[in-house]
N, C-alpha and C positions, 0 to 999 in steps of 0.2 A: 696467511695470505700476504703475498708480496705487493706492497702498495705501488710499486713501480710498474706492475703489470696491469694491462687494461683488457677489456673485452671489446672485440671488433666484430660488428654485425654487418654483413654484406648481403643485400637483397637486390632483386632485379629480375628482369625477364630472362627467358631461356636463351642460352648462347650469347650472353653479353660478356663472357670472359670472367664471370664471378670466381670460378674455381681457380683460374690461372692467377689472378691477382691475390686471391686468398692464400694460395700455396707460396707465392713469392713473399708475401708479408710474413707468413708463419716461419719460413726458412730464415728470413732476415732477422726476425725478432727472437727466434728460438721458441715460438709459441706452438701450441697444439692446433692443428688444422682439422676442421670437421666439415666435410661436404654433406650437408643435410639432404641435399637432393639425391645423393647416392643411396641414402637410407630408404627413401621413398621408392627409388628404382629397384632396390633389393626386394622390398615387399611386393612390388609389381612383378618382378621376375618370379618370385615364389608363386604368386597367383597364376601366372602363365604356365609355369611348370606343373602346377596341380590342377590345370583346367578350370580355374575359377574365373578367368576373364578371357574374352575373345571379341571378335568383331561384332557379334550379335548377342552377346550375353555377358553378365557380370554377377557372379554369385557372391554378392556383398556380405550377406549374413554368414555364409560359410567361412569367408575370409576373416571376419570379425571373430568367429569362434576359434579359429586356428592361430590368431595373433600371438597367444602365449607360447606357441611352439616355434615362433620365428625368432631366431637369434642373429642379430646383425653386429658385427665387430669390425674393427679396423686394425691392420697390422702394417707397421712401417716397413717399406721396401727400400733398403739403402741404395740399391742400384738405380731405382727409378727416382728416389728422392721424395717420395710421398707415400702416404698410407693407402693400402689397397683394401677393398671391401670384401668381407667374407660373409656368406649366407649359410648359417648352420654348419660352420666349419669349412666351407668350400669357397675358394677364391673365385669371385664372380665379377671382378673389376672390369673385364672386357665384355662379359655377357650383358651387363646392365647398361652399356653405352650404345646399344643397337637402336636403330630407328623404330623397330618393332616395340621395344620397351618404351621408347619416347612416346609412341602412339597411345599407350594405355596409362602412363604414369599420372597424368593429371586427374583421371577418374579415380584411381586408387588414393591419390593424395587428398581428394575431396572428402573422403570418408572420415567423419569426426573421430571415430575410435582409433583409426590408424594414426591420425595426427596427434591425438592425446598420448598414445604410447610412445611415439617417436619424440615428441616435444619433451616428455618427461626424461627420456634418455639424454637428449641434447642439453637440457638444463643441468643434469648431473655432471656431464662432461665439463661444463663451464663454471662450476661452483667456485673454483679457485682462481678465476680470471686467467690471463695468459692464453687466451683462445681466440682464434679467428674462425668464424663460422659463416658459411654462405648458404643462401636458400631463397625462400619466398616470404617467410614471415619471421625472420630472425630478429629484426629490429622492432617489430610490432608485437610479437607474441612470445617468442622464446626468450629474448633478452631485451625487454622494453627499457631497461636502464643501462644499456650498453654505453661505454664511454665514447665510442665512435660508431656512427651508423652511416653506411654508404648505400646509395641506391643506383644500380647500374642500368643504363638504358642504351639503346642503339636502334636504328631502323630495322624493321622486320627483314628487309632484303639483305642488309649487311649481315645480320645474324644468321640468316639462312645460308648465305654464301660461306660464312665461316664454318658452320656446321657441316655443310656439304663437303668442303675441302677436308675437314677433319675425318669424315667417314670414308672419303675416297682414299686418303692417305693410309687408312687402316686396312684398305682392301675390300671395303663393302661396296656392293653394286647398288647405287642409289641414283635417283633422278632429282635434279635441283628443284623442280616444281613441287615434287612430293615433300621435299624437305621444307620448302617455303610454306606449304599448306600446313605441315605439322607445327611449324613455329607459330603461325597465325592462330591455329586451333588451340594450341597450348596457352597462348597469350589470353585468349578469350576465356578459356576454362579456369585458368589460374586467377584471373581478375574478377571473375563472376561467381566463384563458388561461395557458398554461404558461410563455411567455416574457415576463418583465417585467410581471406582473399589476399591476393598480391596487391598491396597498396604501399605507397611511400610513407614512411613514418614522418611525422611533422618535423622532427629534429634531424632527419637524414640529409646528407649532402648528396645531391644528384650528380652523377658523372655520366655524360653522354660521350661514349667512346667510338662513335660511328667513324670519326676521322682521326682517331688516335692510334699510334703504334703502341705495342705492349710496353716498350721502354718509356714512351711519353706518359702513358697512363700510370706506370709504376712511380715515376718521378713526382707526379701530381699527388698521388695518394700517399706516398711516403712522407711528403711534407705535412699532410693532414694528420698522419699517425704521430709524427714527431710533436706536433702541437698538442694533440690529445694526451700523449704521455706526459708532457710537461705540465698540463693542466689537471692531471689526475690527482 
């Protein structure tokens, strides 16, 4: 294990730019980046593809039974500059980012068996440090001893606007109010689920980026990383 390498845990609400800052830090430091939320989205996509979840139903027990057959992996794409998500060997990076998947992911992520399987995978990835991972329970459950814990937040309206613009740029036809409703519903479900709810770790540093540019945010967090590495 390289003593100069640290573990960075980034938690927070949906659409707070966790993935953006995590990718930036991983690229700057030469660390492994893991988007834990993408793993939950991949399981959700699997459930949707296999008719295990819909607006009026969720075949939770069947999903649990099929968990051993769900293989989630990451493959670095040099052109994009980050790792894309593969579900059972198929690139699903774009498929997992839809508003439809966003509508079901909190339900799937609340299933204890799903969380246990993915948390086990996430811990294995971070065994040798030199990792930046973002999600909902990284600093509280996955890496409670992380060298640096950040908790990202911003107003629901700001986050909905960011998500809306992101989806529109991709070519998706979405309504802002629908996106805002999704953000608010996910906030409630993520914060109130029984297993590993979204809470700020006691030793996490809160970053409210409602009025920050990406560059301003990166500068603030880079300074925190530099201090954490020097103290490791």
